[in-house]
N, C-alpha and C positions, 0 to 999 in steps of 0.2 A: 222711625217710620211705622206709625201704629197699625196700617193696613197690613204690613208684612208679619207683624207679630200676631195680629188676627189669624192671618192664613197659617201660620206655623202652629198655633195653639189648637185651631179648630180643623184646619185643612184636610189632612188626610189620615185623621183619626177619628172621624166624627162617628157618633152613635145616635141611639134614640134620644138621649139627653141633649146632644147638640141640636138635632132636629127639632125638638121641643122648643129649645131656645130660640131658633129661628122663627118657628111658628108664633111664639109669643111676641116676638118683635113685629110680626105681621099683625096679628090681632090687636095689639096695643097701639099700633101705628107709630112706633117709636122711630122708624125709619121709612122713607118713601118707598123704597125697594130693598128686598133681600134677596141674593142669590144663594141656590141650593143645588149643589152637584152631587148626584149619586155615581159612585163609581165602585169597581171591583179590582181588588189588589191582582188578581190573576190576568186581568184583561189588559193586553198591550196597547189598546187604544186609549184606556184610561190613564196608563203611564204617559203616553205621548201627549195627552190633554193637560197634564200637570203644569208644565210652563206657561201655557196660556192662561190657565185659571190664576196662576201666581201673578202674572202681569195684570190681569183684570182686576184682581184684589188692590193693586198698587195704583191702577189708573182710575179707578173709581172708588176712591177712598169713602165716599159717602155711603156707598152700599156694603153692608156686611156680607162676607162670603163664607159659606159653610160647605164642606165637602162630607157626604155621609158614605161610610163604607157599607158596601152591600151585606157582608157577612156580620155586621155589628147591629142589624136591624132585623125585625121579623119579616117574613116574606109577606105577611099581609098587608104591611105598610107599603112595600114596594107595589104590591097590586093596586092599593088605594090610589097611588098617584100615577099609575100606568106605566111603571118602570119595568120594562121587559129586555132592556139592552142597556149597554154601559159604554161610555159615559152619558149620563142624561142630566142637562142642565135646564133648570127653571129660574125665571125672575118672578117673585111674588110681591104683591101688596095685599091689602085687606079687600081689594075689589077684584083681583084677577090674578090668573097663574098662567105664565106663558112659557112655553116649551121651546128650547132652541132646536131647529132643524137646519143643519148646514155642516159643512167641514170644520176641522179642528184648528184652523188658522186663526192668529189673533185678529187679523183685518176682519174677517167673516165675523167673528165674536164681538168686535167693537162696534160693528155695523149694527148688530143685533140689539146690543145694549143702547146705543144712540136712538135706534128707532123705537124701541119699548120705553125707555125712561125720558129720552130728550136730553139726557145729560151729555156733556162734551167731555171727551178724554182729557185726563189730566196729564200734563207733560211729565216725562219720567226724568229723574236725575241721572247724570253721566254714569254713576256707580250702579245704579239698578239697571240702566240700559245694557252696560257691559255684562252684568251678571246674567240678566235675562237671555241676551245673546248667545252667552256661553251655554246656559242650560238648554236653550232651544237647539243648538248645535248639537249638544250631547245627545238629546233625546231624539233628534232627527236620525243621528247615525244608530242610535239603539232601536229606534223603530223601523229602520230599513233592514236591520239584521233579523227582527222579529217578523217581519212581513212575510217571509217565506213559510213560516210555521204557524201563522196567526190563524189559519183555517185548518190545521192539522186535528182539530177536534172532530172533523167531519169523518176521520177514518178511525177515531177511537171512541167507544161507547163511554169509557170511563170519563173522558174529557168532555164529551156531550152532556152527561149527566151533571158534572160540575159546572160547566160553562153556560149551558142552556137548559137550566133545571126546568123552567117552565114549559119549554117546548117538548123535552123528554117526558114530562109527567102528562102532557097533553096527549102526546102521540101514543103513550101506554094506555091512558084512558080509553082513546079511540079504538085501539086494538082489541082490548078487552070487551069494549061494547060491542064491537063487530063480531066477536067470538061468541058473546052471550045471545046476540040475535040470530046468529046462523047455526048454533049449537043444535037445536032440534033437527034442523036439515042434515046437518053433518052427521048426526047420530043414526038417522034413518038411512043415509047413504052408507054408512060403515057397517050397519047390520045387513043391508042388502047385499054388500060386496062379500061380506063373511058368509052368508048363506051361499052365495054363488060359488065362492072358492070351496066351501066343504061339499057342494053338490057336484061340482067338476072332479073333486078329488074322489068321492065315492064312485062317481061314474067311471072314471079311470082305472079305479081298482077293480070294478066288475068286469071291465073289459079285458084287464090283464089276467085275472083269475076268475073265469066264468063258472057258474055253478054246475056240477055233474049231476046228471039226471040218471 
């Protein structure tokens, strides 16, 4: 099954070389469409997406499938493609780039493929269907266990920086920018407060220890 080999070879170990290979296929019109998935190894949603992506690569063997690992490419590449969350799936050809918006079910994904490409899904063999069903069942169970902590990054700055790098950097930039803009006002206010405190302290001292004439 060549599509399975393609998935296992490129699937979840893709880097910039794999991405360039996919783009070369697009620019040279070697295939009508190319599927590119951007994913992150730490993301539970990326892991739950894997069985559906595997089945897609088998159901649409005429479409090469590439999965690009977030940590294996430069941030500028992710920004170029507007990838700010994971998983992110594109269908590409020399004339267009369509991003998938929807849930991670195979039914929704196959509808997306059919609408964009016009290709009909290829029937899966019994062995592959059984294998896919087993993987889906395993991933569903695993995903349900992870669902309770999937948003735990909101309580951990370390996880926030690791999982939402762009959001963390943007938030930090805004905070520093606001500090820069309000710094003169804050400095004047601090000096005024300091002078007032010193004046009150001196006045209190004079009242407690009046000068004797």
